[in-house]
NUBA-200493 format. One record per residue (C-alpha): residue in three letters; x negated, y, z negated. Coordinates in pm, whole numbers, plus 50000, padded with zeros to 5 digits. Example, Ala and Ser with C-alpha at 12.3 -4.5 7.8 and 13.67 -1.06 7.14 Angstrom:
BEGIN
ALA487704955049220 SER486334989449286 
***
This chain:
BEGIN
MET038941885752218 ILE037501921852325 LYS036171914352666 GLU039131904752819 PRO041361936852797 GLN038251956452879 THR037821938253189 LYS041421940553270 LYS041391979153203 VAL038361983953412 ASP039891965753703 VAL043221985653692 ASN041372019553671 GLN039072010053951 SER042171999554186 ILE043632031154090 GLU040572050554161 LYS040482034254522 LEU044312043754591 VAL043442080454472 ALA040122081754676 ALA042142070454978 GLY044832093654924 HIS042482123654945 VAL041082110955255 ALA044432112855401 LEU044912148255238 ASP041852161055393 LYS043052149055743 LEU046582163555678 ASP044892197255641 GLN044452197156001 PHE048042190556120 ASP050442216156243 GLN054132219556166 GLU055052205556477 THR052912173356421 ILE054272169956064 ASP058012173456165 HIS057352144956432 ILE055902123356174 VAL058702127155912 HIS061352123856180 GLN060072091856310 MET059832080255943 ALA063452088855889 MET064572068656174 ALA062602039256089 ALA064302039155740 LEU067682045755890 ASP067122017456129 LYS066571992855821 HIS068952006355598 MET071101975355573 LEU067831953455550 LEU066691975255242 ALA070141973255074 LYS069941935555087 LEU066541934654961 ALA067271957354685 TYR070521938954566 GLU068791904154598 GLU065801916354405 THR067561936054126 GLY070861918554115 ARG072431953054067 GLY075021974254242 VAL076751969354560 ILE074851960954893 GLU077341984055088 ASP076792012954867 LYS073062008054857 ALA073152009755249 VAL074842041155219 LYS072392057154982 ASN069642045455218 ILE071252063555491 TYR071802093955267 ALA068172093955189 SER067232090355557 GLU069782114955729 TYR070962136755481 ILE067432143655347 TRP066052147155692 HIS068812170055801 SER067962192455495 ILE064322194355542 ALA063992193355912 HIS063602230555970 ASP061752239855643 LYS058492254355705 THR055942236655518 VAL052972242155690 GLY050742273455707 VAL052352306255739 ILE055922303455645 LYS056932340655619 ASP055392370855740 ASP057192401655583 LYS055822432055793 GLU057762456555601 ARG056572447555272 GLN053222436055394 LEU053472400555240 ILE052282368555415 THR053472334755248 VAL051522305055327 ALA052432269255229 GLU049732243055113 PRO050082210254961 LEU049962200954599 GLY047752172354659 VAL047992137354605 ILE051272127454430 ALA052142099754215 GLY055892086554268 ILE057522067054025 THR060842051254117 PRO063702034853927 VAL065292002053921 THR068662017253999 ASN067882033054343 PRO064522014754431 THR064612016354807 SER066702050254860 THR064312069154619 THR061312055854800 ILE062572067555131 PHE063562102854975 LYS060172109454791 SER058042095655096 LEU060012120955342 ILE059722150855114 ALA056042141955025 VAL054812138955382 LYS056862166755500 THR054822190055257 ARG051482172055374 ASN050992153455032 PRO049762119055023 ILE051922098654777 ILE051102068354561 PHE054172049054416 ALA054262033154099 PHE057562010954155 HIS059841995853899 PRO058401959653820 GLN062071947553857 ALA062241963854231 GLN058661959354351 SER059341938954629 SER062091960054798 SER060481990854709 ALA057381979954870 ALA059211969955186 ALA060842004755192 ALA057182021155171 LYS055881999555429 ILE058502007055688 LEU057812045555633 LEU054182041255628 ASP054032021555969 ALA056222046356133 ALA054172074456006 VAL051112059456113 GLU052522050656466 ALA053432085256498 GLY050002099656422 ALA049652102756029 PRO046452091155872 GLU046422057355692 ASN047242055455334 ILE049562086655355 ILE051702061955159 GLN050362038954921 TRP051672019454622 ILE050161997654320 GLU050481961654439 GLN050691946754086 PRO053051969753875 SER052331972353509 LEU052742001653253 GLU048942001453216 ALA048562006553605 THR051282035753600 THR049642050253295 ALA046352051753479 LEU047962065253797 ILE049612093853658 ASN046812105653421 ASN044232102753709 ASP042252135153758 GLY042762129954141 VAL046482130054117 ALA047882166954170 SER051352160854047 VAL053892133253942 LEU057412128854084 ALA058992108853824 THR062562092253840 GLY063112067353582 GLY063762061053211 PRO063342089752944 GLY060052071052829 MET058462073253183 VAL059722107053248 LYS058242119652915 ALA055072103953009 ALA054952121053318 TYR055222153853139 SER052682146052899 THR049802140553145 GLY048862177053141 LYS049602183353514 PRO052622196053704 ALA055472170953678 LEU058832168253827 GLY061242146253633 VAL064802140853555 GLY066712135253248 PRO069462112153138 GLY073252121553249 ASN076002119153027 GLY078442137753236 PRO082152146153117 VAL084902152753376 TYR087462175353254 ILE090862166953418 GLU092812200553361 LYS096612204153366 THR096632220453728 ALA094542192853869 ARG095612173954186 ILE096052140453974 LYS096022115054272 ARG092842131154414 ALA091152135054072 VAL091622098053976 ASN090462088154316 ASP087302108054288 ILE086682092953968 LEU087142056854080 LEU085102062154390 SER082332079354176 LYS082332050753911 THR082462021654148 PHE079982035254408 ASP076922012454363 ASN078922000454040 GLY078052034553870 MET074442036553888 VAL074092072354013 CYS073032092353713 ALA075542119953792 SER078522100853821 GLU081322106453521 ASN080782088453212 SER083952103853027 ALA087332117353118 VAL088642143952909 VAL092232149552997 ASP094992176952909 ASP097652163452681 ALA100282175552930 ILE099182152253193 TYR097492126053004 ASP100232098553064 GLU100582105053442 VAL096602103153459 LYS096792070353291 ALA099442056553508 GLU097712066353803 PHE094392050453688 LYS096272018753611 ALA098072018453967 HIS094342016154128 LYS093191987953910 ALA091602003353618 TYR091801983353310 PHE092462000452986 VAL090671980952711 ALA092861975752384 LYS091431992352073 LYS090821959751910 ASP088291949752206 GLN086561981452233 LYS083751970851964 ALA083221939852162 LEU082841959652473 SER080241982652305 ASP078321955852154 ALA078001937752489 MET076901972152668 PHE074611987452417 ASP071621982352238 GLU072091990251865 LYS068352000951822 ARG067632019452135 GLY071172034652128 GLY071062032352522 VAL072672005852753 LYS071191973652763 GLY069011960453046 PRO071291941753266 ILE074181964253235 PRO073541992153501 GLY075081983453809 MET076881953053688 SER080771952153816 ALA083661959053557 VAL084491922953558 LYS081301908653473 ILE080771935453204 ALA084341924653065 GLU083281889153074 LEU080081896852875 ALA082591910852603 GLY084791881852614 ILE087611904752750 LYS089871887953007 VAL090631912053313 PRO092231906553645 ASP089471899553919 ASP090331929054120 THR089651954153820 LYS087661983553959 ILE086512000653626 LEU087201996453261 VAL088742024853062 ALA088272030852682 GLU090442055352519 ILE088492068152226 THR088162097952014 GLY084952113751861 VAL081602118352022 GLY078352103051889 PRO076462073351761 GLN079192063251569 GLN081082059151900 PRO078892040352157 LEU081282042552436 SER080702080052433 ARG077152074252571 GLU075852072252927 LYS076962039153069 LEU075462036853430 ALA078062011553519 PRO081902012253618 VAL082962019353232 LEU084772051953159 SER085782064552815 MET088742086652801 TYR089662114952559 ARG093282131252507 ALA092812171852469 LYS095652187452302 THR094292221952390 GLN092112235652641 ALA089492247152354 GLU089602209852251 ALA088772199052582 PHE085782223052629 GLN084422212052304 THR084562174952374 CYS082922181652704 ASP080152201352525 ASP079782174552259 LEU079182147652536 LEU076662168052702 HIS074782173552367 PHE074972136252317 GLY072402125652585 GLY073562144852892 LEU072132180152831 GLY071412197953145 HIS072752172153378 THR075882173553536 ALA079592180853428 VAL082782178753626 ILE086102196753635 GLN089332184553810 SER091332218653834 GLU093082244054075 ASP092612271453834 ASP089652291453969 ASP089482313253665 LEU089162282053432 ILE086672265853666 LEU084252295953634 LYS084952296853243 PHE084242260453235 GLY081012264153463 LEU079732293753252 LYS080192272952919 MET078792239052999 LYS074892234352956 ALA074742214953280 SER072542223153585 ARG075262209453818 VAL078932218053749 ILE080872197554007 VAL084342208654112 ASN087262188954229 THR084532161054363 PRO083502125754311 SER080532133454081 ALA078432107054200 LEU078172118254550 GLY078792153554464 GLY075882157554227 ILE073292144954475 GLY074462171954716 ASN075512180555071 MET078042152455109 TYR081052170454928 ASN079502205154889 GLU076382226154998 MET073942216554735 ILE070612204554811 PRO070602170054884 SER068422150454643 LEU068002117954487 THR065992134854207 LEU068192157653985 GLY066382181253739 THR068172188553418 GLY066232221553312 SER064842226852979 TRP067992213652826 GLY067042180552945 LYS063202184352877 ASN062592190353273 SER060702216453446 ILE063272222453684 SER067112225653694 HIS067932219454057 ASN067912192554285 VAL064432184554407 SER063432188354759 SER060362196554979 PHE059902231754842 ASP059052216654512 LEU055912199854635 LEU054252231354786 ASN051662256054661 VAL052832286954792 LYS050052314154831 THR050682350754907 ILE048462370455106 ALA049272406654978 LYS048132434555218 ARG047762467755064 ARG050802488955144 ASN051582525455045 ASN054612532054830 MET057372542955031 GLN057572581454958 TRP060142606755006 VAL060912643654986 LYS064162653554788 LEU065292689954744 PRO068622707054667 ARG069992731654939 VAL067942762154888 TYR069412796654969 PHE066582825854936 GLU066282863754994 LYS067502890654786 THR071192891154708 SER071562855554817 VAL073672849254503 ARG076522858054750 TYR076342822554861 LEU078702816954539 GLU081542833254710 ASP081692809754999 MET080782777154793 PRO083282750954837 ASP085482735254584 VAL084692758654276 LYS087602761654032 LYS086282758753689 VAL082642771153625 MET080552768053315 LEU077622792153325 ILE074762784453117 THR072072811853028 GLY070282829952769 PRO071302859152563 SER069182883252762 MET070872875253091 VAL074052885252924 LYS072602916752764 TYR071192929553081 GLY074262923253304 TYR072782894553511 ALA075542871853404 ASP077882898153517 ILE076392895953856 VAL076952858653886 VAL080822862153761 ASN081502890954009 GLU080522868054293 LEU082782841354155 LYS085672868154153 ARG085042876354511 ARG086102840954610 PRO089442839154790 ASN090872821954482 GLY088772843854263 ASN091752852554036 GLN092302816653978 VAL088752806653902 GLN088082798253542 TYR084772803053370 GLU082962800353040 ILE079652809952933 PHE077242793352712 SER074502818252628 ASP072922802752315 ILE069662790552485 GLU066462796652298 PRO062792796552420 ASP061882761352452 PRO065302745852404 SER065902719252173 THR067932685452180 ASP070212703551921 THR071152731052170 VAL071832707052442 GLU074302689652222 ARG076012720952134 GLY076292728152498 VAL077442695252592 GLN080382697352343 GLN081542729552500 ILE081282716152849 ARG083102684152765 GLU086032704852604 PHE086202729852917 GLU085612699153184 PRO083922722053456 ASP083722711453841 THR080642733853871 ILE077632741553635 ILE075622772253703 ALA072352777053529 LEU071052813753527 GLY067802821753376 GLY064122810053341 GLY062802774453290 SER064462774552934 PRO068112780053048 LEU067682759853361 ASP066092727553195 ALA068452730352887 ALA071462731253155 LYS070162701053327 ASN070102681253015 MET073742692052927 TRP074842684653288 LEU073192649753246 PHE075032642552910 TYR078212655753018 GLU078192634653339 HIS077222603953142 PRO078092605952775 GLU076372571252714 ALA073052584952834 SER070182581452561 PHE067612608152505 PHE065482580852369 GLY065672563352700 ALA065442595052917 LYS062162604552745 GLN060122571752829 LYS057222575753061 PHE057322555753387 LEU054732550853634 ASP056892548353927 ILE060082571753929 ARG061692545354125 LYS061102515153907 ARG061402534053585 THR062942512753311 TYR065532537253204 ARG067662551753495 PHE070272580353465 GLY073322577853624 THR074322596853927 PRO076442628253858 ASN079872628153983 LYS082122652253765 ALA080282686153848 LYS078152701354083 PHE075042720053953 VAL073612754954084 ALA070452766153963 ILE069602804553980 PRO066102812253855 THR065302846153674 THR061742841153659 SER059012831153884 GLY057402801553704 THR059002769353637 GLY060312757753982 SER063042742553793 GLU065592750754054 VAL064272724354287 THR062682698454073 PRO063852666653901 PHE062112678053582 ALA063472692453257 VAL061562699152963 ILE062952695252632 THR061952697552271 ASP063032669652032 SER064722687451763 LYS063402661851520 THR059742656851601 HIS059302692551762 VAL057352673852039 LYS058152687452413 TYR059122659152651 PRO059172663053039 LEU062282643753164 ALA062042634653509 ASP064762618053742 TYR066242625754052 ALA069692626353900 LEU068352659353739 THR067812676654087 PRO070242706954130 ASP072552704454418 VAL072072741954500 ALA069112765554439 ILE069812801354493 VAL066512820754489 ASP067412855654456 SER064862883954373 GLN067282908054254 PHE067242887453926 ILE063422892353866 GLU063072929453909 THR063012936153542 VAL061072906953400 PRO058662916753132 LYS054862917653220 LYS053802891952979 THR056372867153148 ILE055332875853482 ALA051662868053392 TYR052642835053209 SER055042822753451 GLY052762833853779 LEU049792813553627 ASP052382784653560 VAL053182786353956 LEU049642784754062 THR048962753253834 HIS052122738753984 ALA050792743454344 THR047172732054227 GLU048352700554046 SER050372689654307 PHE048002693854581 VAL045582671654397 SER047872649554257 ALA047622611354340 LEU051292611054489 ALA050492642354721 SER051392637755090 ASP051282655355403 TYR054882668255327 THR054092683354987 ARG050552699655057 PRO051732726655291 TRP054012739155012 SER051282736154745 LEU048872754954986 GLN051332784455057 ALA052322786754693 ALA048722789854571 LYS047892816254836 LEU051002837754735 VAL049982837854375 PHE046442846454442 ASP047592873354669 ASN050552888654475 LEU050532881254102 THR048272910054000 ALA050472933954207 SER053852918654066 TYR052562924153728 ASN051722959853809 GLY055292965753921 ASP055292960454298 ALA058692948354399 HIS057602932054719 ALA055092912054529 ARG057572902454283 GLU059622887354569 GLU056612870054711 MET056202853554361 HIS059612844254334 ASN059202824554664 ALA055922807954546 SER057652795454250 THR060182778354438 LEU057512765954695 ALA055532753354420 GLY058652735954261 MET059332718454589 ALA055842704954586 PHE055492691854220 GLY058992680354230 ASN057882654854505 ALA054072649454432 PHE054512655154054 LEU051872671553829 GLY048832661353599 ILE046872664953280 ASN047022703253293 HIS050782701653209 SER050382670752973 VAL047792689552759 ALA049812722052760 HIS053232704752671 LYS051612693652322 LEU049692727252265 GLY053002747752314 GLY055072722152097 GLU052432721851818 PHE051472760851797 GLY054572774351915 LEU052782793052215 ALA054212801052553 HIS054182772352814 GLY052522794553079 LEU049962807952837 CYS049062771152739 ILE048902761953107 ALA046532790753195 ILE044062783252903 THR043902746153018 TYR043542750053383 PRO039822757853412 HIS038982728053191 VAL041132704553376 VAL040012714053717 ARG036352710153610 TYR037192677653448 ASN039152663653730 ALA036442672553997 THR033782649553837 GLU033422613753915 PRO035862594353708 ARG035222567253454 LYS038522554253516 LEU040242553453856 GLN043782562453927 ALA045782534654056 TRP048252543954320 PRO048062526954685 LYS048292558054885 TYR045302572754666 GLU042812552454868 TYR039572568354685 PHE038852595454459 ARG038922627554630 ALA039982653154386 ASN036732671254423 LYS037342676854784 ASP041022685954760 TYR039972713554501 ALA037592725154750 ASP040022726155043 LEU042402745154814 ALA039652770554728 ARG038842775355096 TYR042612781955184 VAL042642810154913 GLY039592827255031 VAL036782813254801 GLN033442811154968 GLY031012782154912 THR028612757455099 THR029422727354888 ASP032332712054716 GLU030822718754365 GLU030402757954450 LEU034122756754611 VAL035582740754295 GLU033592763954063 GLY034622793754277 LEU038132783154239 VAL037892781253868 GLN036302815353848 LYS039152830854095 PHE041472817453851 ILE039772832453548 ASP039682866653735 LEU043192864353816 ALA044362855453446 HIS042182883753306 SER043852908353570 VAL047182901453403 GLY045962905153039 VAL045632868552940 GLU042812854052717 LEU041912819652806 SER041352802952443 LEU043572791352167 LYS041612810451908 ALA042092842652080 ASN045742835052083 GLY046052830951704 VAL045392793151657 LYS043532786251340 LYS040632762851345 ALA041962743051048 GLU045302737551210 PHE043742727051547 ASP041322703951365 LYS044302686251194 ALA046552681651517 VAL044072675151793 ASP043802636751762 ASN047592631051759 MET047932658552050 ALA045502639552261 GLU047212606352217 LEU050642625352278 ALA049012640152594 TYR048222607252724 GLU051652594652668 ASP053102624952877 GLN054962616753187 CYS052662641853377 THR049552622253323 THR050522595253549 ALA050072612953876 ASN046692628853762 PRO043982622454027 LYS041752602253774 GLU042952584353480 PRO041942602253166 LEU040772585152839 ILE042392599952515 ALA039032611452424 ASP038502630752736 LEU041962647952663 LYS040752655952324 GLN037522673452456 ILE039752694352713 MET041802706452420 ILE038532713452221 ASP037222731952515 ASP040932750452513 PHE040412762552144 GLU037032776552204 GLY037392789952574 THR034092770452637 ASN032462783052976 VAL035482807253028 GLU035722833852773 LYS032452851852655 
***
């Protein structure tokens, strides 16, 4: 009792193993075939199948007793001609794309040995289709044919195999199970040597294919509705449906199962159906029809029904119809198990619904899809393009067919430009892995050879006007009628705002230029200040915004400009960190209401030429460096007359900030041949002029003003590093000047960055760690002497320390009033915030939070800097 089934099981498994092993032999041989050879083989297969299309149609009809011979012949032609035409020029072997601009090479490889399952409804055409796309992609295929169509399917497979081998293909490129059984099919699809399952058949078999634990391509059932909308061309719509439902007696799964007709045209549509031999089943006969067609337990159509003619189905139901009846039509209401005729039918039987409103029509179509047709096909007959789109968006169908017989429209390429196929995916709606028409590209492993490529880089700058009295550009600047001047209170107090206003009055239309001044900008401006400024700007509606002042007014004005231009902009989004400015998650809109002019009155931030704006969150008191090219001014006026009376402490702090801009941009991972010259010249100008500028030398101050802008041009394009990340958090936490925090941090960051990193920076252009050599090159340029990189780096640090001391700056937090207890309480949080700071991303080595904490501890003590 036990031995017999065990023996049978071993025999089945052995036969499957033999088929799979032979398939792998063919797979190995196919690996040597080029595209030209494969295309020749597939072409010969298509020609052979086309030559025998009628023979195979007859064999399929004689064996299955289903459908219409002539239509099966058409399907065989379609599977040969349309499929070949669609895949003929597909690249499926070796390199299929070489994108030299993006340095990506795409290579096609076969999946492996494929298991192909075919249905009783389309036995020969599906065999042709699957064989062509499998061989086109160099995949041997082993078929498990439907038992009721074994002979005709095998005949089709043999014609294709013989043609392939004669054209040079390896033997066993196409194989099939000789003795079909559920056990054999199960063994095939679960065999470890089978790479993928291509399943077309009943829901049970498709589900089994998806449960194998390997890639599977299957299809779901179709219960496609057609909505005949009041603008439809009625004669064409009815003709399409009749064509579709009678084509191979309705066995194409994409064919219409139910017609939902607008009330306004319902009677006319019904009359047109009757005029073309559609028989409307009386209400009293509908139960007999459904009992004849549907299996009460399973819910689906009974086995003999698919492909049966309308006349024979009526005969089974005991309904007398004319011999020339094309289809049976049942006028029904309701969708669901209580109304069996609303199911998928796979036969020339159509249910028909009257829809009183468009909303009702949509709902009925949606209900039908949810009742056994989700993801497959929906159809609309209409001349209203807006409605067609609305229908397409609403329906949960992978194919929405418009003004077309759905059986032929759904398979693609005869009535539309969809991919031709005899395996139609239904997506996740229908429990499928795909939602499109299956073709050769679904049977490929596509591997990518990704060559290293450097990120596209760029230099973005405003127009820059420089030299003393260059503010006179405002006299000639085009299209200036309403100006908002944003500045600090000291600029108004000391008459610098008047210089700008007087230049505006010199314009040809000077007496007509309107202006307002917002001068309530504090040091380290807050989001609250920005909001007040934006309100005034919105009320005034300027065409030009002029920012006059140091970094604080310029940065505040940039934020005001941003939120004036785009009220919907979000500070929360704007402050988010990014790795690549081109790919940032939150993007600022492009300004289009007002031009922005930046006039710096200190020599430090470089904000007049950068896409940066530092702002303090009024709620958290955390400083955030915002960065986006939308924040880059349109015009920068670098006029040294505005920095002649700058306080000495400001000169010191801002000058050391400039040097840090130059240094960090020079060693940045994003530094380039375009930015480094600006960095070097700025650094040299600072070392040569800061002390003299601090002591009152007018020419030195002008040179420092130029250095500031040059450094801004450099870091505006190469960005900064952790010197600024740390300083931003120290300044925000302890209320210290930005330039002071920058100076305190500089020596420790240079020493840290110049040592071998624990974590390397990820940026394609930054090919290897080189910060130590970059610092050494900078040191040489500014006159530091040394024989090794280490000596030069330390010499640069000492030169900076000497420069800071020469302008009265003590380089420790404790020397500048920070209490140890306050520092210890805040340092962990500050280190984490510094890591999150935008500037960290361009640092030449990736810091750990612990590293940033140690730098801050050294900042507090002035370790190896202050005695």
